[in-house]
C-alpha positions in Angstrom: 32.7 151.9 -160.9 30.0 151.3 -158.3 30.7 148.1 -156.4 27.7 146.1 -155.0 27.7 143.2 -152.6 24.4 141.4 -153.0 23.7 138.9 -150.2 21.2 136.1 -151.0 19.5 133.6 -148.7 18.3 130.8 -151.1 14.7 132.2 -151.2 13.9 132.8 -154.8 11.3 135.5 -154.0 13.8 137.5 -152.0 16.5 137.1 -154.6 14.2 138.4 -157.3 13.7 141.6 -155.4 17.4 142.3 -154.8 18.2 141.4 -158.4 15.5 143.8 -159.5 17.1 146.6 -157.5 20.5 145.9 -159.1 18.8 145.9 -162.5 17.3 149.3 -161.7 20.7 150.6 -160.8 22.1 149.3 -164.0 19.4 151.1 -166.0 20.1 154.3 -164.1 23.9 154.2 -164.3 24.7 151.8 -167.2 25.7 148.2 -166.9 29.4 149.1 -167.4 29.3 151.3 -164.3 28.4 148.5 -161.9 30.4 145.6 -160.4 27.9 143.4 -158.6 29.2 140.4 -156.5 26.5 137.9 -155.3 27.3 136.3 -152.0 25.4 133.3 -150.7 24.7 133.6 -146.9 24.6 129.8 -146.6 28.0 129.3 -148.2 29.8 132.4 -146.8 29.2 133.1 -143.1 30.3 136.3 -141.5 30.8 135.9 -137.7 29.2 138.5 -135.5 32.6 138.9 -133.7 35.3 137.8 -136.0 36.9 139.4 -139.1 36.0 139.2 -142.7 35.9 135.6 -144.2 38.6 134.8 -146.7 36.1 134.5 -149.5 35.3 138.2 -149.2 38.7 139.6 -148.5 39.7 139.5 -152.2 36.6 141.3 -153.3 36.6 145.1 -154.1 35.2 147.1 -151.2 31.5 147.7 -151.6 29.7 151.0 -152.2 26.3 149.3 -151.5 25.6 146.1 -149.5 22.2 144.8 -150.5 20.0 142.1 -148.9 16.5 140.9 -148.9 15.1 138.4 -146.3 15.8 138.0 -142.6 18.8 135.7 -143.1 20.7 138.5 -145.0 20.2 141.2 -142.3 23.1 140.4 -140.0 25.5 139.6 -142.8 24.6 143.0 -144.4 25.2 144.8 -141.2 28.4 143.0 -140.4 29.8 143.6 -143.8 28.9 147.3 -143.5 30.8 147.4 -140.2 33.9 145.6 -141.5 34.1 147.1 -145.0 32.2 150.4 -145.1 29.7 151.2 -147.8 26.0 151.7 -147.5 23.7 149.0 -146.2 20.4 148.5 -148.1 17.8 146.1 -147.0 14.7 145.3 -149.1 11.4 144.6 -147.3 10.7 145.8 -143.8 13.3 144.2 -141.5 12.7 142.5 -138.1 15.7 144.5 -136.8 15.6 148.3 -136.1 15.2 150.3 -139.3 17.8 152.8 -138.0 20.5 150.2 -138.1 20.5 150.2 -141.9 21.5 153.1 -144.1 18.4 152.5 -146.3 15.3 150.4 -146.1 13.2 149.8 -149.2 9.8 148.7 -147.9 6.3 148.2 -149.3 3.9 151.0 -148.4 1.3 148.4 -147.2 3.7 147.5 -144.3 3.3 151.1 -143.1 6.9 151.7 -142.2 7.6 154.9 -140.1 8.4 158.0 -142.1 12.1 158.0 -141.6 14.7 159.6 -143.8 16.3 156.3 -144.7 13.0 154.6 -145.8 12.2 154.3 -149.5 8.6 153.2 -150.2 7.6 150.8 -152.9 4.2 149.7 -154.1 4.3 146.0 -153.5 7.3 143.8 -154.4 10.1 144.8 -156.7 10.3 142.7 -159.9 12.9 142.2 -162.5 12.4 143.4 -166.1 11.0 140.8 -168.5 12.7 139.6 -171.7 12.1 141.9 -174.7 9.9 139.6 -176.8 7.2 140.4 -179.4 3.8 141.0 -177.8 1.1 138.5 -179.0 -2.3 140.2 -178.6 -4.1 136.9 -179.1 -2.2 135.1 -176.3 -3.7 134.7 -172.8 -1.9 133.5 -169.6 -3.9 132.2 -166.6 -2.0 131.6 -163.4 -3.3 129.7 -160.4 -2.0 130.3 -156.9 -3.6 128.7 -153.9 -4.5 129.1 -150.2 -2.1 131.3 -148.2 -1.8 132.9 -144.8 -3.6 136.0 -146.2 -6.3 134.3 -148.4 -8.7 131.4 -148.5 -9.1 129.6 -151.8 -12.5 129.9 -153.5 -12.4 127.0 -155.9 -15.9 127.7 -157.2 -15.1 131.3 -158.1 -11.8 130.4 -159.7 -13.6 127.8 -161.9 -16.4 130.1 -162.9 -14.1 133.0 -163.9 -11.7 130.6 -165.6 -14.5 129.2 -167.7 -15.6 132.7 -168.8 -12.0 133.5 -169.7 -11.5 130.3 -171.8 -14.5 131.4 -173.8 -12.6 134.4 -175.0 -11.0 134.3 -178.5 -7.4 133.9 -177.2 -4.8 131.2 -177.2 -4.7 130.3 -173.5 -1.8 128.9 -171.4 -2.7 127.8 -167.9 -0.2 127.2 -165.2 -0.4 126.2 -161.5 2.0 126.7 -158.6 3.2 124.8 -155.5 0.2 126.1 -153.5 -2.5 125.2 -156.0 -4.9 122.6 -154.7 -4.4 119.2 -156.3 -6.5 118.5 -159.4 -7.1 122.2 -160.2 -5.2 122.2 -163.5 -6.6 118.8 -164.5 -10.1 120.3 -164.6 -9.2 122.0 -167.9 -8.0 119.0 -169.8 -9.9 119.1 -173.2 -10.5 122.9 -172.9 -8.1 123.6 -175.8 -5.7 125.5 -173.5 -2.1 124.6 -173.0 -1.7 123.2 -169.5 1.7 123.6 -167.8 2.2 122.1 -164.3 4.7 124.0 -162.2 6.9 120.9 -162.0 7.4 121.0 -165.8 8.1 124.7 -166.2 11.8 125.5 -166.8 13.7 128.5 -165.3 12.7 131.6 -167.3 9.6 130.0 -168.7 7.2 132.2 -166.8 9.0 135.4 -167.6 8.9 134.6 -171.3 5.2 133.8 -171.1 4.5 137.1 -169.4 6.5 139.0 -171.9 4.6 137.5 -174.8 1.1 137.5 -173.5 -1.5 140.2 -174.4 -3.6 139.3 -171.4 -2.6 137.9 -168.0 -5.1 136.7 -165.3 -3.9 135.7 -161.8 -5.7 134.5 -158.7 -5.6 137.3 -156.1 -3.7 135.4 -153.5 -0.5 135.7 -155.6 0.3 139.4 -155.1 4.0 139.0 -156.0 3.0 137.4 -159.2 0.7 140.3 -160.0 3.7 142.7 -159.6 5.8 140.5 -161.8 3.0 140.6 -164.4 2.9 144.4 -164.2 6.4 144.3 -165.7 4.8 143.1 -169.0 2.8 145.1 -171.5 -0.2 142.9 -171.1 -3.6 143.8 -169.7 -3.8 142.3 -166.2 -6.8 140.7 -164.5 -7.2 139.4 -161.0 -9.5 136.7 -159.7 -10.3 138.0 -156.2 -10.0 135.5 -153.3 -11.6 135.8 -149.9 -9.5 137.3 -147.1 -8.7 135.4 -144.0 -9.2 138.5 -141.8 -11.0 141.9 -142.1 -7.7 143.8 -142.1 -5.6 142.4 -144.9 -2.7 144.6 -146.0 -2.1 142.4 -149.1 -5.7 142.9 -150.2 -5.2 146.7 -149.5 -2.2 146.7 -151.9 -4.3 144.9 -154.5 -7.1 147.4 -154.0 -4.8 150.3 -154.8 -3.8 148.6 -158.1 -7.5 148.3 -158.9 -8.1 152.0 -158.0 -5.2 153.0 -160.3 -6.7 151.1 -163.1 -3.5 148.9 -163.4 -5.5 145.7 -163.0 -9.2 144.6 -163.4 -11.4 142.1 -161.6 -14.3 141.9 -164.1 -13.8 139.9 -167.3 -16.2 142.3 -169.0 -14.0 145.3 -168.2 -11.3 144.0 -170.5 -11.5 143.8 -174.2 -10.0 140.5 -175.4 -10.8 140.7 -179.1 -7.3 140.3 -180.6 -8.5 141.2 -184.1 -9.1 144.8 -183.0 -6.1 145.1 -180.7 -3.2 147.3 -181.6 0.0 148.5 -180.0 -1.8 151.3 -178.3 -3.8 148.8 -176.2 -0.7 147.6 -174.4 0.5 149.1 -171.1 3.9 150.4 -170.3 5.9 148.1 -167.9 5.6 149.2 -164.2 9.4 149.5 -163.9 9.3 150.2 -160.2 12.9 149.0 -159.8 14.0 152.1 -161.7 12.2 154.6 -159.5 13.6 152.9 -156.4 17.1 152.9 -157.8 16.7 156.6 -158.6 15.6 157.4 -155.1 18.5 155.5 -153.6 21.0 157.2 -155.9 19.5 160.7 -155.3 19.7 160.3 -151.5 23.4 159.2 -151.9 24.2 162.2 -154.2 25.0 159.9 -157.1 24.0 161.2 -160.6 22.2 159.0 -163.1 23.1 158.8 -166.8 20.3 161.3 -167.6 21.4 163.7 -164.9 25.0 163.6 -166.3 23.7 164.1 -169.8 21.4 167.1 -169.1 23.5 168.6 -166.3 
């Protein structure tokens, strides 16, 4: 039984990435082969100088100690010091990479080529629910201004109008960053409008799993990688960069070069009447390749390796 201590910091984006890695490990080893304990850094504090908190003393000793986000770094390192196991931090840390047993970092951050670094293409994302794909269903997701991108409201409106003319059943949703009034522009369009305040936990994952086509504004790169876990055709509404050198835009460009996403409405067939199962993609499943790399470097065999020797 592989024991995992997963430290979380209250940031949902960070927690999704560590949960994705655990999911990848489950898929590589089998769910029955893992014992994952989730530890909230805000509720359980590990002193830099003291011993192990009482809440952790009763837990089985960890094989892997996983964290994502700055607030998890010291707890991960301290738990490693007190309990053993291997420390695994997701995303490039602010501390020295050599302090951790493994660092899982996106290639666009350009981490040094160290033996303990495992590269990802963008953010890790959890698998989506296994739901029937609806080829005539479209999902349009609005982000908003960010530290990497400006918001081109005119372009978003123009591309959205062209998309809504396609013969699909559209669902439109905004986010916390979306400029006020954006979603209201599409009242009367025939699309289903879902403000982020009204979406329940798990709603977006279900929508992505069902949609045959997903379009996302280009500022929301983590959302793009979540959408790549679906079988849908993915489109991106490009947004203007705040600076000439934009690593996030570079990550998006690679997806375009790989043909995993498109920026032109005309480049994607949206006629559901001619769609079939062959027109859907395979999920990106990057969490599995990262888990395999981690296990291989630790000398731990996957289910397949045990099966085929």
